[in-house]
C-alpha positions as CSV (number, residue, x, y, z in Angstrom):
1,X,34.2,65.4,69.2
2,X,36.4,68.2,67.8
3,X,39.1,67.5,70.4
4,X,39.2,63.9,69.4
5,X,39.7,64.8,65.7
6,X,42.4,67.2,66.6
7,X,44.2,64.6,68.7
8,X,44.0,62.0,65.9
9,X,45.4,64.5,63.4
10,X,48.4,65.3,65.6
11,X,49.1,61.6,66.2
12,X,48.9,60.8,62.5
13,X,51.6,63.2,61.6
14,X,52.0,65.0,58.4
15,X,53.2,63.4,55.1
16,X,56.1,64.8,53.2
17,X,53.8,66.1,50.4
18,X,51.6,67.9,52.9
19,X,54.6,69.6,54.5
20,X,56.1,70.3,51.1
21,X,52.9,71.9,49.7
22,X,52.5,74.0,52.9
23,X,56.1,75.2,53.2
24,X,56.8,73.1,56.3
25,X,59.6,70.8,55.1
26,X,62.8,70.8,57.0
27,X,66.1,68.9,56.8
28,X,64.5,66.4,59.2
29,X,62.2,65.3,56.4
30,X,65.0,64.2,54.1
31,X,64.6,60.5,54.9
32,X,61.0,60.5,53.8
33,X,61.7,62.7,50.8
34,X,64.2,60.1,49.6
35,X,61.6,57.4,49.2
36,X,60.4,58.6,45.7
37,X,62.3,60.2,42.8
38,X,60.0,63.2,42.5
39,X,60.2,63.9,46.2
40,X,64.0,63.5,46.2
41,X,64.3,66.0,43.3
42,X,61.9,68.5,45.0
43,X,63.8,68.2,48.3
44,X,67.2,68.7,46.8
45,X,66.0,71.6,44.7
46,X,64.0,73.5,47.3
47,X,65.6,72.7,50.7
48,X,68.8,74.4,51.6
49,X,71.3,72.0,53.1
50,X,69.9,68.9,51.5
51,X,72.3,65.9,51.0
52,X,72.6,66.3,47.2
53,X,74.2,62.8,46.7
54,X,71.5,61.0,48.7
55,X,68.7,62.8,46.9
56,X,70.4,62.3,43.5
57,X,70.7,58.5,44.1
58,X,66.9,58.3,44.4
59,X,66.1,60.9,41.7
60,X,68.2,59.0,39.3
61,X,66.0,56.0,39.5
62,X,63.8,57.6,36.7
63,X,65.1,59.3,33.5
64,X,62.8,62.3,33.9
65,X,63.9,63.2,37.4
66,X,67.5,62.4,36.6
67,X,67.2,65.0,33.8
68,X,65.6,67.6,36.0
69,X,68.1,66.9,38.8
70,X,71.1,67.5,36.4
71,X,69.4,70.6,34.9
72,X,68.2,72.2,38.1
73,X,70.1,71.1,41.2
74,X,73.4,72.9,41.9
75,X,76.1,70.4,42.5
76,X,74.5,67.5,40.7
77,X,76.8,64.9,39.2
78,X,76.0,65.4,35.5
79,X,77.6,62.1,34.4
80,X,75.7,60.0,36.9
81,X,72.4,61.6,35.8
82,X,73.4,61.2,32.2
83,X,73.8,57.5,32.6
84,X,70.2,57.2,33.6
85,X,68.8,59.7,31.1
86,X,70.6,58.1,28.2
87,X,68.2,55.1,28.3
88,X,65.3,57.1,26.9
89,X,65.3,59.0,23.6
90,X,63.1,61.9,24.8
91,X,65.1,62.6,27.9
92,X,68.4,62.1,26.2
93,X,67.4,64.8,23.7
94,X,66.2,67.2,26.5
95,X,69.4,66.5,28.4
96,X,71.6,67.4,25.5
97,X,69.6,70.5,24.7
98,X,69.3,71.9,28.3
99,X,72.1,70.5,30.5
100,X,75.3,72.4,30.4
101,X,78.2,69.9,30.1
102,X,76.1,67.1,28.5
103,X,77.9,64.6,26.4
104,X,76.2,65.5,23.1
105,X,77.4,62.4,21.1
106,X,76.2,60.0,23.9
107,X,72.8,61.7,24.1
108,X,72.5,61.8,20.3
109,X,73.1,58.0,20.1
110,X,70.1,57.4,22.2
111,X,67.9,60.2,20.8
112,X,68.5,58.8,17.3
113,X,66.8,55.6,18.2
114,X,63.5,57.4,17.6
115,X,62.9,59.3,14.4
116,X,60.9,62.1,16.2
117,X,63.8,62.8,18.6
118,X,66.4,62.5,15.9
119,X,64.6,65.2,14.0
120,X,64.4,67.5,17.0
121,X,68.0,66.7,18.0
122,X,69.3,67.9,14.6
123,X,67.0,70.9,14.7
124,X,67.7,72.2,18.2
125,X,70.9,70.8,19.7
126,X,74.1,72.6,19.0
127,X,76.8,70.3,17.8
128,X,74.4,67.6,16.5
129,X,75.7,65.3,13.8
130,X,73.1,66.3,11.1
131,X,73.8,63.3,8.9
132,X,73.5,60.8,11.7
133,X,70.2,62.4,12.7
134,X,69.0,62.4,9.1
135,X,69.6,58.7,8.7
136,X,67.7,58.0,11.9
137,X,64.8,60.3,10.9
138,X,64.6,58.6,7.5
139,X,63.2,55.4,9.1
140,X,59.9,57.2,9.2
141,X,58.4,58.8,6.1
142,X,56.8,61.7,8.0
143,X,60.0,62.7,9.8
144,X,62.1,62.1,6.7
145,X,59.9,64.7,4.9
146,X,60.1,67.1,7.8
147,X,63.8,66.8,7.9
148,X,64.2,67.5,4.2
149,X,61.8,70.5,4.5
150,X,63.2,72.2,7.6
151,X,66.7,71.0,8.1
152,X,68.0,70.3,4.6
């Protein structure tokens, strides 16, 4: 019975995540890695010799992974990632704050669509337009009060 189970396991193969979690990923696994944004990001970040552009194309299907790709992967196309990230206020804020070379004004435009992120943008992003962020935060009483108290 044990030999039958061992043979079945060998024939089934190993999934990308199994290989990744067990340190068994190689360049041969790139095709499978590029099926999901998270896997593509992980592959590009951890596997030496990964096709950065191929992985980036897949990672940039979701704002969160586009942000992480630009922040963490050497050789990432910052502008390409930024296009995807700047569709979501939270990740536009994070991108402006943490990615070197981010277009601050472009990210600010998106972050200011949400009073919460407008407040944090003004508070933590170097080069933020404080007045623009103040106006955006003013659309919510709570964030308008926070802005007045902590930013001015």
